[in-house]
VEXLO-21642 format. One record per atom (N, C-alpha, C): residue number from 1; residue in one letter; atom name; x, y, z. Coordinates in pm, 1 decimal, padded with zeros to 6 digits, always signed. Last residue first. Layout:
N
   resi   resn   name         xx         yy         zz
    NUM      a     CA          X          Y          Z
...
This chain:
150
   resi   resn   name         xx         yy         zz
    150      l      N   -19434.4   -09306.2   -00367.9
    150      l     CA   -19524.7   -09359.2   -00284.4
    150      l      C   -19534.2   -09498.7   -00292.1
    149      r      N   -19298.6   -09248.6   -00610.1
    149      r     CA   -19200.8   -09279.0   -00449.8
    149      r      C   -19325.9   -09306.2   -00349.9
    148      s      N   -19433.0   -09251.3   -00846.3
    148      s     CA   -19289.6   -09335.8   -00833.1
    148      s      C   -19230.0   -09361.9   -00698.6
    147      l      N   -19600.1   -09044.5   -00769.5
    147      l     CA   -19638.9   -09169.1   -00750.6
    147      l      C   -19528.9   -09290.6   -00753.0
    146      i      N   -19436.8   -08844.7   -00761.5
    146      i     CA   -19518.0   -08862.0   -00653.6
    146      i      C   -19544.0   -09003.8   -00651.4
    145      n      N   -19381.8   -08805.4   -01073.4
    145      n     CA   -19274.5   -08819.0   -00951.5
    145      n      C   -19328.0   -08881.2   -00806.5
    144      s      N   -19610.1   -08794.7   -01195.0
    144      s     CA   -19521.4   -08914.1   -01221.5
    144      s      C   -19431.5   -08913.1   -01108.9
    143      l      N   -19722.7   -08531.2   -01088.3
    143      l     CA   -19799.4   -08637.4   -01092.3
    143      l      C   -19691.5   -08815.0   -01059.3
    142      a      N   -19515.4   -08377.8   -01231.9
    142      a     CA   -19513.5   -08353.1   -01065.3
    142      a      C   -19619.0   -08499.0   -01015.1
    141      s      N   -19544.8   -08423.2   -01481.9
    141      s     CA   -19430.8   -08459.6   -01439.8
    141      s      C   -19446.3   -08485.4   -01282.1
    140      v      N   -19831.1   -08339.9   -01515.8
    140      v     CA   -19790.0   -08451.5   -01545.5
    140      v      C   -19676.6   -08485.1   -01509.8
    139      v      N   -19778.4   -08052.9   -01432.6
    139      v     CA   -19888.6   -08164.8   -01341.7
    139      v      C   -19860.8   -08280.0   -01396.4
    138      n      N   -19623.9   -07951.2   -01617.4
    138      n     CA   -19572.0   -07997.7   -01490.2
    138      n      C   -19675.5   -08087.0   -01380.5
    137      g      N   -19797.8   -07990.2   -01838.1
    137      g     CA   -19694.7   -08086.7   -01825.4
    137      g      C   -19633.5   -08091.9   -01684.1
    136      y      N   -19975.3   -07799.7   -01754.7
    136      y     CA   -20007.1   -07934.3   -01762.3
    136      y      C   -19908.6   -08029.6   -01788.5
    135      c      N   -19834.3   -07571.0   -01816.9
    135      c     CA   -19870.1   -07606.1   -01679.6
    135      c      C   -19942.5   -07762.3   -01672.0
    134      d      N   -19813.1   -07554.5   -02058.1
    134      d     CA   -19671.3   -07567.3   -01994.2
    134      d      C   -19744.2   -07595.4   -01857.5
    133      w      N   -20061.2   -07541.2   -02149.4
    133      w     CA   -20011.2   -07694.4   -02169.9
    133      w      C   -19862.7   -07671.3   -02096.3
    132      i      N   -20124.3   -07319.5   -02043.9
    132      i     CA   -20218.5   -07437.9   -01988.9
    132      i      C   -20115.5   -07577.4   -02020.7
    131      r      N   -19938.2   -07135.4   -02153.6
    131      r     CA   -19957.3   -07158.7   -02041.6
    131      r      C   -20012.8   -07284.7   -01994.5
    130      p      N   -20067.4   -07107.8   -02439.6
    130      p     CA   -19924.9   -07174.4   -02424.2
    130      p      C   -19912.9   -07200.9   -02254.9
    129      v      N   -20362.7   -07017.7   -02361.5
    129      v     CA   -20324.7   -07166.2   -02394.6
    129      v      C   -20159.7   -07197.0   -02389.4
    128      n      N   -20560.3   -06910.8   -02137.8
    128      n     CA   -20365.4   -06845.2   -02162.1
    128      n      C   -20319.9   -07013.7   -02199.7
    127      e      N   -20776.1   -06843.3   -01984.2
    127      e     CA   -20788.9   -06908.1   -02148.5
    127      e      C   -20631.3   -06880.7   -02202.7
    126      d      N   -20774.7   -06828.9   -01694.4
    126      d     CA   -20737.5   -06690.2   -01830.4
    126      d      C   -20741.8   -06716.8   -01962.5
    125      r      N   -20863.9   -07042.2   -01654.4
    125      r     CA   -20935.8   -06917.0   -01621.6
    125      r      C   -20902.3   -06817.3   -01710.4
    124      a      N   -20623.5   -07220.7   -01704.6
    124      a     CA   -20748.6   -07224.0   -01783.6
    124      a      C   -20854.4   -07110.3   -01761.2
    123      a      N   -20448.7   -07079.8   -01548.4
    123      a     CA   -20409.6   -07060.9   -01675.2
    123      a      C   -20555.4   -07096.1   -01776.1
    122      y      N   -20539.8   -07165.2   -01274.5
    122      y     CA   -20562.9   -07007.9   -01335.8
    122      y      C   -20527.8   -06995.6   -01472.3
    121      d      N   -20488.1   -07429.2   -01305.3
    121      d     CA   -20689.4   -07378.6   -01288.9
    121      d      C   -20643.4   -07252.9   -01327.4
    120      l      N   -20238.8   -07453.8   -01329.4
    120      l     CA   -20326.9   -07488.4   -01430.3
    120      l      C   -20462.7   -07461.1   -01417.5
    119      r      N   -20187.1   -07348.1   -01041.8
    119      r     CA   -20133.0   -07273.6   -01181.7
    119      r      C   -20214.3   -07313.2   -01289.2
    118      t      N   -20288.8   -07600.0   -00899.0
    118      t     CA   -20332.8   -07454.3   -00909.2
    118      t      C   -20307.6   -07355.2   -01008.3
    117      v      N   -20152.9   -07793.9   -01011.2
    117      v     CA   -20292.9   -07767.0   -01037.6
    117      v      C   -20321.2   -07657.2   -00991.3
    116      s      N   -19884.5   -07684.2   -00895.2
    116      s     CA   -19899.5   -07699.1   -01041.0
    116      s      C   -20083.4   -07713.3   -01095.6
    115      n      N   -19965.0   -07747.7   -00635.4
    115      n     CA   -19919.2   -07604.7   -00668.7
    115      n      C   -19942.6   -07596.4   -00804.2
    114      f      N   -19963.2   -08034.5   -00643.3
    114      f     CA   -20087.1   -07941.2   -00597.0
    114      f      C   -20068.1   -07781.2   -00643.0
    113      l      N   -19710.8   -08102.7   -00678.6
    113      l     CA   -19806.1   -08112.6   -00746.5
    113      l      C   -19935.6   -08029.8   -00741.6
    112      d      N   -19542.1   -07957.2   -00508.8
    112      d     CA   -19508.1   -07936.0   -00638.4
    112      d      C   -19644.8   -07955.3   -00698.2
    111      s      N   -19653.6   -08072.4   -00214.1
    111      s     CA   -19682.8   -07967.5   -00238.7
    111      s      C   -19645.8   -07889.2   -00378.2
    110      y      N   -19591.8   -08322.7   -00302.1
    110      y     CA   -19732.2   -08340.5   -00292.6
    110      y      C   -19747.9   -08163.3   -00304.1
    109      l      N   -19307.3   -08303.1   -00281.0
    109      l     CA   -19380.1   -08369.8   -00381.9
    109      l      C   -19554.1   -08311.4   -00413.7
    108      k      N   -19333.3   -08219.5   -00014.6
    108      k     CA   -19276.3   -08146.0   -00084.4
    108      k      C   -19294.9   -08167.5   -00215.4
    107      r      N   -19401.7   -08473.2   +00111.8
    107      r     CA   -19491.4   -08329.5   +00128.5
    107      r      C   -19407.7   -08225.9   +00050.2
    106      l      N   -19203.1   -08637.4   +00063.4
    106      l     CA   -19335.7   -08707.9   +00008.1
    106      l      C   -19406.9   -08543.2   +00031.3
    105      e      N   -18981.0   -08552.6   +00228.6
    105      e     CA   -18963.6   -08565.1   +00088.9
    105      e      C   -19095.1   -08579.3   +00004.3
    104      p      N   -19110.3   -08543.7   +00466.5
    104      p     CA   -19077.7   -08454.4   +00418.8
    104      p      C   -19064.6   -08430.6   +00278.5
    103      r      N   -19157.4   -08848.7   +00510.9
    103      r     CA   -19238.2   -08763.2   +00496.1
    103      r      C   -19226.9   -08629.7   +00428.8
    102      e      N   -18982.6   -09032.2   +00585.4
    102      e     CA   -19012.0   -09003.7   +00440.2
    102      e      C   -19098.2   -08885.5   +00420.7
    101      s      N   -18940.4   -09010.2   +00871.6
    101      s     CA   -18838.1   -08965.3   +00783.5
    101      s      C   -18868.1   -09008.7   +00648.2
    100      g      N   -19184.9   -09122.0   +00952.3
    100      g     CA   -19158.2   -08993.7   +00947.7
    100      g      C   -19051.5   -08961.8   +00862.1
     99      p      N   -19358.5   -09372.3   +00746.3
     99      p     CA   -19276.1   -09349.0   +00847.7
     99      p      C   -19209.0   -09230.3   +00849.3
     98      k      N   -19664.1   -09314.3   +00582.7
     98      k     CA   -19531.8   -09349.1   +00577.5
     98      k      C   -19461.2   -09329.9   +00725.1
     97      a      N   -19913.1   -09224.3   +00647.4
     97      a     CA   -19907.0   -09357.7   +00716.2
     97      a      C   -19760.3   -09415.7   +00714.2
     96      q      N   -19935.3   -08963.9   +00558.6
     96      q     CA   -19967.7   -08963.1   +00724.6
     96      q      C   -19916.1   -09105.7   +00725.8
     95      i      N   -19929.7   -09030.9   +00267.7
     95      i     CA   -19830.5   -08971.9   +00347.5
     95      i      C   -19801.9   -08983.9   +00469.3
     94      i      N   -20220.8   -09104.6   +00236.0
     94      i     CA   -20046.7   -09223.0   +00241.3
     94      i      C   -19954.1   -09182.6   +00283.3
     93      t      N   -20340.1   -08872.9   +00296.6
     93      t     CA   -20344.5   -09042.3   +00374.5
     93      t      C   -20265.3   -09122.5   +00372.6
     92      y      N   -20296.4   -08739.6   +00079.9
     92      y     CA   -20226.7   -08663.4   +00207.2
     92      y      C   -20241.3   -08829.0   +00315.6
     91      i      N   -20334.8   -08884.0   -00150.5
     91      i     CA   -20218.8   -08890.1   -00130.8
     91      i      C   -20164.5   -08843.9   +00040.5
     90      d      N   -20656.1   -08880.2   -00116.1
     90      d     CA   -20564.6   -08975.3   -00120.5
     90      d      C   -20416.4   -08966.3   -00077.3
     89      q      N   -20672.7   -08603.5   -00128.2
     89      q     CA   -20708.1   -08655.2   -00015.0
     89      q      C   -20641.1   -08816.5   -00001.3
     88      k      N   -20603.3   -08544.4   -00346.0
     88      k     CA   -20525.1   -08513.3   -00247.9
     88      k      C   -20567.6   -08541.7   -00122.9
     87      l      N   -20746.2   -08667.8   -00540.0
     87      l     CA   -20624.5   -08715.6   -00528.3
     87      l      C   -20543.9   -08659.4   -00381.3
     86      y      N   -20975.8   -08547.5   -00488.8
     86      y     CA   -20991.4   -08672.9   -00452.1
     86      y      C   -20828.5   -08727.1   -00449.7
     85      a      N   -20935.8   -08278.2   -00607.6
     85      a     CA   -20955.3   -08292.2   -00447.5
     85      a      C   -20928.0   -08428.9   -00438.8
     84      s      N   -20863.2   -08326.2   -00861.5
     84      s     CA   -20752.6   -08312.5   -00769.5
     84      s      C   -20787.5   -08307.0   -00607.5
     83      s      N   -21111.1   -08366.6   -00948.5
     83      s     CA   -21013.2   -08496.5   -00933.8
     83      s      C   -20902.8   -08475.1   -00887.9
     82      k      N   -21206.5   -08142.6   -00928.7
     82      k     CA   -21284.8   -08238.5   -00846.1
     82      k      C   -21192.9   -08378.2   -00852.3
     81      r      N   -21054.1   -07950.4   -01052.5
     81      r     CA   -21070.6   -07918.7   -00927.7
     81      r      C   -21136.9   -08034.7   -00830.2
     80      l      N   -21065.9   -08049.0   -01304.3
     80      l     CA   -20927.4   -08037.0   -01252.7
     80      l      C   -20956.9   -08012.1   -01087.6
     79      a      N   -21358.6   -08017.3   -01339.1
     79      a     CA   -21309.9   -08138.8   -01344.4
     79      a      C   -21150.8   -08169.9   -01299.3
     78      k      N   -21368.8   -07726.9   -01362.5
     78      k     CA   -21441.2   -07810.7   -01254.1
     78      k      C   -21410.3   -07946.8   -01250.6
     77      q      N   -21147.7   -07671.2   -01550.9
     77      q     CA   -21184.3   -07637.2   -01440.7
     77      q      C   -21242.3   -07722.9   -01317.8
     76      a      N   -21314.3   -07779.5   -01788.8
     76      a     CA   -21161.1   -07839.6   -01752.7
     76      a      C   -21140.9   -07810.6   -01642.0
     75      a      N   -21523.9   -07655.4   -01806.9
     75      a     CA   -21602.4   -07785.9   -01780.9
     75      a      C   -21424.0   -07821.6   -01749.3
     74      n      N   -21423.1   -07366.0   -01866.0
     74      n     CA   -21471.2   -07405.3   -01743.3
     74      n      C   -21495.1   -07536.0   -01712.1
     73      w      N   -21288.9   -07474.5   -02133.7
     73      w     CA   -21215.5   -07419.5   -02001.5
     73      w      C   -21239.0   -07424.2   -01892.5
     72      s      N   -21268.5   -07648.1   -02373.9
     72      s     CA   -21385.1   -07634.1   -02260.1
     72      s      C   -21330.4   -07592.7   -02154.6
     71      e      N   -21063.9   -07693.6   -02568.1
     71      e     CA   -21091.7   -07565.9   -02519.6
     71      e      C   -21242.5   -07535.3   -02434.6
     70      a      N   -21020.9   -07930.2   -02618.1
     70      a     CA   -21159.5   -07902.8   -02630.5
     70      a      C   -21125.3   -07757.0   -02632.5
     69      e      N   -20788.7   -07976.4   -02463.7
     69      e     CA   -20795.3   -07974.2   -02605.3
     69      e      C   -20913.4   -07909.0   -02656.7
     68      l      N   -20912.0   -07960.4   -02207.4
     68      l     CA   -20819.2   -07858.3   -02221.9
     68      l      C   -20792.5   -07863.4   -02420.4
     67      l      N   -21049.9   -08218.2   -02237.4
     67      l     CA   -21150.7   -08126.4   -02200.4
     67      l      C   -21068.7   -08002.2   -02241.2
     66      e      N   -20835.1   -08364.3   -02247.4
     66      e     CA   -20948.6   -08411.3   -02338.6
     66      e      C   -21033.9   -08266.1   -02355.4
     65      k      N   -20681.8   -08333.3   -01972.9
     65      k     CA   -20645.3   -08292.7   -02101.2
     65      k      C   -20731.9   -08290.3   -02248.9
     64      v      N   -20802.5   -08481.7   -01793.4
     64      v     CA   -20842.9   -08338.0   -01829.8
     64      v      C   -20777.1   -08271.6   -01936.5
     63      q      N   -20682.2   -08706.7   -01723.2
     63      q     CA   -20807.0   -08707.6   -01878.7
     63      q      C   -20825.9   -08561.1   -01852.8
     62      i      N   -20519.5   -08666.6   -01521.6
     62      i     CA   -20462.9   -08715.6   -01646.3
     62      i      C   -20552.3   -08650.8   -01793.7
     61      l      N   -20735.9   -08708.2   -01316.4
     61      l     CA   -20683.5   -08594.8   -01338.9
     61      l      C   -20592.3   -08545.0   -01457.5
     60      s      N   -20812.0   -08952.6   -01353.6
     60      s     CA   -20946.2   -08834.0   -01371.1
     60      s      C   -20833.9   -08694.4   -01387.5
     59      q      N   -20574.5   -09077.3   -01267.1
     59      q     CA   -20632.4   -09108.6   -01401.5
     59      q      C   -20713.3   -08995.3   -01456.4
     58      a      N   -20573.1   -09030.7   -01033.2
     58      a     CA   -20484.3   -08983.5   -01080.0
     58      a      C   -20492.2   -08994.4   -01242.0
     57      h      N   -20825.3   -09185.6   -00923.0
     57      h     CA   -20834.8   -09038.6   -00945.9
     57      h      C   -20719.5   -08957.5   -01001.5
     56      g      N   -20716.8   -09447.1   -00980.6
     56      g     CA   -20816.9   -09375.7   -01062.2
     56      g      C   -20825.4   -09242.1   -01038.3
     55      k      N   -20492.2   -09458.3   -00825.9
     55      k     CA   -20462.6   -09483.0   -00943.4
     55      k      C   -20578.6   -09423.8   -01050.3
     54      i      N   -20622.7   -09388.8   -00552.3
     54      i     CA   -20543.3   -09316.0   -00596.8
     54      i      C   -20519.4   -09352.8   -00757.5
     53      g      N   -20824.3   -09575.1   -00427.8
     53      g     CA   -20860.9   -09516.0   -00529.4
     53      g      C   -20755.2   -09401.1   -00582.5
     52      s      N   -20634.2   -09761.7   -00292.8
     52      s     CA   -20731.5   -09863.6   -00387.3
     52      s      C   -20791.9   -09717.0   -00488.2
     51      e      N   -20526.4   -09611.1   -00137.6
     51      e     CA   -20437.1   -09695.6   -00202.7
     51      e      C   -20492.4   -09724.4   -00334.7
     50      a      N   -20764.5   -09554.3   +00054.4
     50      a     CA   -20667.0   -09391.1   -00023.5
     50      a      C   -20587.3   -09480.2   -00149.8
     49      e      N   -20858.4   -09787.3   +00142.6
     49      e     CA   -20911.3   -09702.7   +00055.3
     49      e      C   -20827.5   -09612.9   -00034.3
     48      e      N   -20628.5   -09827.0   +00285.6
     48      e     CA   -20637.0   -09911.6   +00212.3
     48      e      C   -20752.4   -09852.1   +00091.2
     47      l      N   -20603.3   -09602.4   +00492.4
     47      l     CA   -20477.9   -09623.6   +00392.0
     47      l      C   -20542.4   -09726.4   +00290.8
     46      t      N   -20928.2   -09480.0   +00508.9
     46      t     CA   -20856.5   -09557.8   +00580.6
     46      t      C   -20723.9   -09604.6   +00449.7
     45      q      N   -21086.6   -09169.5   +00631.9
     45      q     CA   -21035.7   -09251.5   +00501.3
     45      q      C   -20918.8   -09338.2   +00563.3
     44      e      N   -21163.0   -09010.3   +00845.0
     44      e     CA   -21202.7   -09206.3   +00828.3
     44      e      C   -21169.8   -09241.2   +00704.0
     43      p      N   -21055.2   -08774.3   +00793.3
     43      p     CA   -20989.9   -08868.9   +00889.4
     43      p      C   -21037.8   -09000.6   +00865.0
     42      a      N   -21052.0   -08649.4   +00457.2
     42      a     CA   -21115.0   -08738.9   +00533.6
     42      a      C   -21073.9   -08811.1   +00686.5
     41      t      N   -20968.7   -08325.7   +00361.2
     41      t     CA   -20927.3   -08462.5   +00416.1
     41      t      C   -21026.6   -08498.1   +00482.4
     40      m      N   -21140.2   -08103.8   +00238.5
     40      m     CA   -21097.5   -08234.3   +00169.1
     40      m      C   -21080.9   -08402.5   +00261.7
     39      g      N   -21236.3   -07827.3   +00298.2
     39      g     CA   -21269.1   -07972.9   +00380.3
     39      g      C   -21233.2   -08089.5   +00354.0
     38      f      N   -21208.8   -07682.0   +00089.9
     38      f     CA   -21075.5   -07681.5   +00148.9
     38      f      C   -21107.7   -07783.8   +00263.1
     37      d      N   -21255.0   -07733.3   -00255.7
     37      d     CA   -21319.2   -07793.6   -00119.7
     37      d      C   -21213.8   -07778.4   -00013.9
     36      f      N   -21243.7   -07503.3   -00478.7
     36      f     CA   -21166.2   -07577.9   -00386.1
     36      f      C   -21233.7   -07613.5   -00293.5
     35      g      N   -21595.8   -07426.9   -00613.6
     35      g     CA   -21430.8   -07382.6   -00630.7
     35      g      C   -21394.5   -07519.6   -00576.9
     34      s      N   -21826.4   -07411.2   -00618.8
     34      s     CA   -21783.0   -07492.7   -00713.5
     34      s      C   -21600.4   -07465.9   -00745.8
     33      a      N   -21918.0   -07417.6   -00301.5
     33      a     CA   -21935.5   -07348.2   -00403.7
     33      a      C   -21837.2   -07437.0   -00505.5
     32      t      N   -22126.4   -07646.8   -00091.3
     32      t     CA   -22016.4   -07573.3   -00116.2
     32      t      C   -22025.5   -07504.7   -00271.1
     31      q      N   -22367.0   -07569.8   +00171.0
     31      q     CA   -22358.5   -07605.3   +00010.4
     31      q      C   -22216.1   -07552.1   +00005.4
     30      q      N   -22476.1   -07604.7   +00394.1
     30      q     CA   -22399.0   -07700.1   +00370.7
     30      q      C   -22320.6   -07662.1   +00270.6
     29      c      N   -22645.3   -07337.1   +00608.1
     29      c     CA   -22632.0   -07390.1   +00509.0
     29      c      C   -22475.7   -07434.0   +00449.7
     28      s      N   -22631.4   -07258.3   +00862.8
     28      s     CA   -22680.7   -07362.0   +00856.5
     28      s      C   -22671.0   -07444.3   +00720.1
     27      i      N   -22564.8   -06987.0   +00812.2
     27      i     CA   -22478.6   -07049.2   +00940.9
     27      i      C   -22521.7   -07222.4   +00889.3
     26      a      N   -22794.6   -06857.2   +00678.5
     26      a     CA   -22656.4   -06915.5   +00582.5
     26      a      C   -22558.4   -06975.0   +00695.5
     25      e      N   -22999.8   -06930.2   +00841.3
     25      e     CA   -22960.2   -06993.3   +00692.9
     25      e      C   -22836.0   -06954.3   +00634.4
     24      m      N   -22899.6   -06713.3   +01039.5
     24      m     CA   -22919.4   -06812.4   +01074.7
     24      m      C   -22914.5   -06939.2   +00942.9
     23      a      N   -22916.6   -06485.2   +00902.0
     23      a     CA   -22780.0   -06517.8   +00916.1
     23      a      C   -22779.6   -06679.0   +00969.1
     22      l      N   -23160.3   -06463.2   +00781.9
     22      l     CA   -23060.9   -06491.1   +00709.8
     22      l      C   -22929.2   -06546.6   +00778.6
     21      v      N   -23261.0   -06411.9   +01058.4
     21      v     CA   -23314.0   -06551.1   +00981.4
     21      v      C   -23229.0   -06565.1   +00866.7
     20      g      N   -23146.2   -06147.3   +01114.6
     20      g     CA   -23146.5   -06299.3   +01239.9
     20      g      C   -23152.7   -06437.3   +01095.6
     19      v      N   -23286.6   -06041.5   +00890.4
     19      v     CA   -23104.1   -06021.0   +00907.1
     19      v      C   -23100.5   -06138.6   +01034.0
     18      s      N   -23520.1   -05971.8   +00946.5
     18      s     CA   -23478.6   -06040.0   +00835.3
     18      s      C   -23332.7   -06086.7   +00873.6
     17      a      N   -23504.0   -05869.5   +01219.6
     17      a     CA   -23565.3   -06024.6   +01224.5
     17      a      C   -23514.4   -06037.4   +01106.6
     16      a      N   -23454.7   -05591.4   +01136.3
     16      a     CA   -23345.8   -05697.0   +01219.5
     16      a      C   -23419.7   -05879.5   +01219.1
     15      l      N   -23650.3   -05527.9   +00972.7
     15      l     CA   -23530.9   -05536.1   +00912.6
     15      l      C   -23437.3   -05630.5   +01004.6
     14      i      N   -23860.3   -05515.0   +01116.8
     14      i     CA   -23861.2   -05597.4   +01032.7
     14      i      C   -23719.9   -05656.8   +00973.9
     13      n      N   -23789.6   -05323.5   +01316.4
     13      n     CA   -23795.9   -05427.3   +01384.1
     13      n      C   -23788.2   -05528.9   +01262.4
     12      t      N   -23736.6   -05090.2   +01109.5
     12      t     CA   -23616.8   -05145.0   +01172.5
     12      t      C   -23647.1   -05280.6   +01253.0
     11      t      N   -24033.8   -05100.1   +01043.2
     11      t     CA   -23905.4   -05101.3   +00932.8
     11      t      C   -23803.3   -05156.0   +01020.7
     10      a      N   -24131.3   -05011.5   +01312.0
     10      a     CA   -24160.5   -05152.9   +01281.1
     10      a      C   -24078.9   -05178.1   +01141.4
      9      r      N   -24001.9   -04745.5   +01315.2
      9      r     CA   -23968.1   -04848.1   +01407.4
      9      r      C   -24018.5   -04982.4   +01379.6
      8      r      N   -24117.8   -04598.3   +01113.6
      8      r     CA   -23936.2   -04615.4   +01142.2
      8      r      C   -23944.0   -04733.3   +01198.1
      7      r      N   -24355.8   -04583.4   +01171.2
      7      r     CA   -24310.0   -04639.9   +01067.8
      7      r      C   -24185.8   -04709.2   +01046.1
      6      t      N   -24433.5   -04650.1   +01511.3
      6      t     CA   -24397.8   -04556.0   +01405.1
      6      t      C   -24353.1   -04614.7   +01283.2
      5      i      N   -24656.9   -04721.1   +01747.7
      5      i     CA   -24569.9   -04794.4   +01679.5
      5      i      C   -24536.4   -04696.1   +01550.7
      4      h      N   -24742.9   -04676.9   +02087.6
      4      h     CA   -24747.8   -04647.4   +01949.0
      4      h      C   -24634.3   -04700.2   +01859.7
      3      l      N   -24956.8   -04829.0   +02316.5
      3      l     CA   -24850.4   -04831.0   +02255.5
      3      l      C   -24852.2   -04790.7   +02129.1
      2      a      N   -25072.4   -04635.9   +02595.5
      2      a     CA   -25091.6   -04705.5   +02450.9
      2      a      C   -24992.6   -04704.9   +02376.9
      1      m      N   -25154.2   -04697.5   +02911.1
      1      m     CA   -25068.2   -04651.4   +02818.5
      1      m      C   -25079.1   -04699.4   +02683.8
């Protein structure tokens, strides 16, 4: 019995194999987009590491102002996302080490800060200059509030 392969069957087999290869490549690919990294909390970060890094990461967040003044919107967004991701990790680790009675207030301040960061990111994306400066002021204020209580 001879096996007869048609062009349609060959094409179907090639497409099925290609989809399988692409799916495996997508699953194994570990590259992150230049947006927010949602896998930021590192359980292996110690309290000491978080406390030693928080000042530098907070300063990096504040220094985004230079890029905003230069109206370098894309660079400002990237710097904002990078510095806020590290700061978020530090603050989360420190909050988790605090007594349970202090955490709700700190979580509220944490939420206020990073919601302000997100709003600033959107304002920079939209190149809305008045909103950018309003949001930047909110970020600085929220950062000052949470750092004074940590």
